[in-house]
N, C-alpha and C positions, 0 to 999 in steps of 0.2 A: 504493500500500500504506500502511495506517495504521501510524503509529509506536506502539510499545509503551512505556508509561511505568510508573512504580511504581504508579500508580492503577489500571492495567489488569491488574495481577497479581491473579488471583482467589484469595481466601482463604476457606477453609471451616473448619468445626470439626474436620475430619480432620487429624491430625498429619502424615500423609504429604503431604497437600496443602501444609501449612505449610512442611515441609522443602523441597519443590520450589519454593515461592514464595520462600523464603529463598535458595535456590541461584540463582534467576533474578535476585533483587535484587543479590546479590554479583557475578554475571556482568555485569549491566548496568552496574555501576559499575567493572568491571575489577578486582575484588578477590577473585576465586575462584582460590586457588592450586592448583597441580597436586597438592600434598601437603597433608594436614591439612584438606582440604575434603570429606571423605567424609560419607556420609549420617548416621552415628552422631554424628560430631563436630558437625555442623550442628544436629542434633536436641538435643544437650546444651546448646548455647548458646541455642537457642530456649526450652527449658524454664527455663534460668537466668533469662531475662528475661520469663517468662510469655507467650511467643510474640508479643512485640512485635517486629516486624521491624526497625525502626530501632534500638531499644536492643540487640537481638541482634547487629545488624551492627556497632555500635560495640564491643561486648564481644568479638566475634570478631576484629575488626581489631586490637584491643588485644592479644589473645592471639597473633596472628601476629607482631606487632611484638616482643612479649616473647620469642618463640622465637628471633627473629633476634638481638635485643640480648643475650640470655643464652646464645646458642650452644647451644641445647637439643639439636639433632641431634648436635653434636660431643660434648657431655657423654654422651649416650645411647650413643654408639659407642666412645668412647675413655677416659672417666673411670674410673680404677681406685681403689677404696676399700680400700686395703691394710689399714686399721685396722678392717675390718669385724668380725672376731672379738672384738677388744678392746672395741670400742664396744658390741657386743651384751651383753658381760658387765656393763657399767655402765648400759645402757639396753636392757633385754630387750624385743624387739619382733620381729615377723615375720608372714608369711603362713602359714596352716596350714589346709589342706583347704578344704571347702566347707560351706555351710549346707544346709538341706533343699530350698531352691529352686535350688541349684547355684551360688550366688554364692560367690566367694572370701571367706575369713575372715581378717581382719587383727587381730592382738592386740598390745597394749602393756601391760607391767607397770610402770606409772608409779610405783607405790608402792615399787618396788625400784630406781628410777633413782638413780644417784649422779652428780650433775651435775659435781662437782669432778673426779672421776676421768674422767668423760666428756670434759670440756674439756681434760684432759691427753692423752687419746688422739686427739682430733681438734679441729677448729675448727667454729664454726657455719657458716662459708662452705662447708667441705668436706662437712659433713653435709647442707646444703641441696642441694648438687650430687648427693649420693648419693640423697636423697629424690626429686629430679627424675628421676634414672635409674630408680629403682624405679617411679615413676608411669608412665614411658614403657614399662617392661617389662610393667606391668599392662595398659595399653591394647593393646599389640602382641601379647602372649603369654597372659597370665593370662585375660583376658576371652574371647578367641577359643577358648582351650582349654576353658574352662568352658562355653562355648556349644556346643562339639562334644560334650562329655561329657553335658550336660543336654538336648541336642537342642532347644535354644531359645536365643533371644538373651539374653546376659548382659552387662551393661555397668555394674554397680555392685557395691559391696563391703559386707559386713556386718562391722562393727568392734566390738571389745570392748576397753575400757580398764579395767584393774584398778587402782583408785586407793587400795588399802588403805594406810592410814597417811599419806595426803597431806592437807595443810592449807595455810593461808595462808603459812606459813614456806617452803613449797616453791616459791612463786612469786617467785623472786629475779629480779634484773634480767636475767642471762643466760637464765634460763628464759622470761621474758617475751619477750625478743628472738627466741628460737628459736620459741616458740609463734606469735608474730605473723607471722614470716616464712613459716613453714609454712602457717599459716592463709590468708595472702594468696595464696600460690601455688595452694593447693588450691581456694579459692573462686573465684579469678579465671580460672585457666588450666586447671583440671581439674574444672569444675562438674558437678554431677549424677552424680558417681561414688560417692557415699555412699548406700547403701540404708537402712541402719539402724545406729545407734550405741548400744551398751549400755555404760553406765558402772556398774561393779559395785564392791561393797565401799566404797560412799560413806559416810564418817562425817560427823558434824556439822561437823567441821573442814573437810572437803572441800566440804560444801554451802555454807559461807561463801565458799570459794574459787570455787565454781561461779558464785556471783552476780557475781563479777568477770569470770570467763572468758566467760560467756554474752553479755556486752556486745559481744564481738568477733565474734559469730556472727550470720549473717543469719537471718531468720525461717524460710526454707525448711530450713536446716540444723537449727535448734532443734526443728522439728517432727519430726525423725527421731531425736532423742536421748531416751533413757530412762535416768534416774538411779536406780539401785537400791542398796539397802543390802546387808548380808551374806546376806540370804535371796533371792538372785537366781537360784538354779539353775533353779527352775521356769520362769522367763521364758526363760532361755537354751535349755532343752531343748525348748521349743515351736518354736524356730527352728533348732536344731542337734542333730543326732544325737549321742548320747553317745560313739560311736566316733570322731567327728570333733572332739571337745572335749578339750583337755588335762586331765590329772588335777588340775593346780593350779587349774582352774576347775570341778572337779566331774565331769569326763568320764572316759573310759577310756583315752585315748591318752597314750603316753609318748614315742613316737618315739625309743626308746632307741638305735636303730641310728644316729641322726643327732646324738646329743649333746643331745637335748631337742627338744620341739616347735617352739620358736621359732628353732631353728637348721636345721630340716629343709627349710623352704620346700616342704612336701609339698602336692601338689595335682595336678589333671589336666594342668597345664602342664608337668609332668615325666614324663608318660606317653609312652613312646617312640612308640607308634602315633599318638597325638594330635599329638605334636610334628612328625611327618612330614607331617601334613595342614595344618599352619600354614605359610603362605608366609613365608619369611624376609624381613625388611624390607630394602628396597633401600639400598645404601650411598650416602650423600650427604655431601658435604663442606660446610664452612662457606660457601665461595663460592657453591655451588649453593643453599643454603638462604637466602642473603641476596639472591638475585636470582631472581625468578620468571619473568623474560622472557629469560633466557640459558640456552642448552643447551650443555653441554660437548662439545667435539669427540670426547672419549673416552667419552662416555656410551653405554650400550647402545642398540641400534637401537630397541627397543620404547619406551624412555624418551623418545628424541627424537621418535618418532612420536606418543606420547601428548601431549608438550608442544606439538608442532606443531599438533595438532588443537585444543588449547585456545587457542593463539594465533590460529588461523584463526577460531575462534568469537568471540574477543574483537574481531577486526577487523570481523566482520560487525555486531557491536553498537556499534562505535565511533561510528557516525553517530547512534546513539540517545542517547549519553551526555549531550549538551547538553539533550535533552528530558526527561531523568529528573530530576524535582524532587519534593520532598515536597509534600503537598497544599496547605499554606499558601503556599509559594512560587508554585505554579501559580495559585492564586486571586489572589495579588497581581499576577502578570503579566496575568491576564485583566482585573482592575480597571484597571490602567494602560493597557491597550489600549483599553478602553471610554472612559476619560478622554481619551486622545489622539484618538480618533475624534470625540468631542464637541467637543474644542478645534478640530479641523480644520473642523467644520461652522460654528462661530462665526466663524472667520477667513474662511471663504468668504462668509459673510453680510456681514461688514464690508467685504470687497473689493468687493461689489456697490454699496454706498452711498457709498464713498469716491470722490472725484473721480479720474477716470482719470489725470490728470497728476500725482497725488500718489503717490509711490512707497510700496510696502508691503514691509516686511522680511519675507521668507519664513521660516517656522519650519523650522529645520533638523531633520532626523530625529534622534531620540534614539538 
């Protein structure tokens, strides 16, 4: 039986084939975890690196390492952000309904943010943990719920940033630290979850600030950003129905029963019927998330069976791991083998002309 290597993985222009090729590559190298290796996650990391398999693999492994080092599963399940209400008063933000394509809408009123009061209510470290927990909730609940409601796959968000009154003076050192940390997490570990970003009420002062902010964003993200002045409503209404847009942005919604739109978290993810259809995420402890090859004795039978199947598959591929090289390394090995063969031919020729009683040092195999 011929051994399969990275070069044997067929790659076509079809994204589904690319995802399968990526899955095989991770499996061949023993890097496909039982969690977080689903089809949608793999596809996001492929898109992040323009479907370059090796670069996507490096980004994905960096993501898995970050999840372990930062105890993301533990944060998602146990972190309590008790200062939630107070923080929202000084930094208005939140998810609110969906756009015309069924994607969740996320809104921030940055122009109303009071960073001094915000930092009295919480710390940057605690807010980052809260942000991670919200990102995990979006992946596990908001996107699946939106997919059910829209009857199609949804895996990205439409974001609106209201920057009324913002300028260079707002970009203080704490603000930079928070912005850069959130940006690093979102771009490296939750890639391709932004569908479109509307920046509204941008003044001349903000446009100066934007020149500084955009240097921290990659080209793929910048292509999704639209910076608009006070006459933004027409653009928003092309993407969002007025009934799903808060009144402070020119829509009709107030969410008065919830204390305001940004406190409501209104959307398909809170629909009781849809919530029943979404499978609850399995409980996993830090020890389990930090070890992909150990199964707890107390784990559910189906979890152990699933992990067992993965381990069996990995064992089948273990013999192939030494053969899996990138194309440059394989070519180098082939060149060395040819060179060694030619060297042996020369040594054999020398052996025939050298006197029989003169010893020859044999070339030891490399």
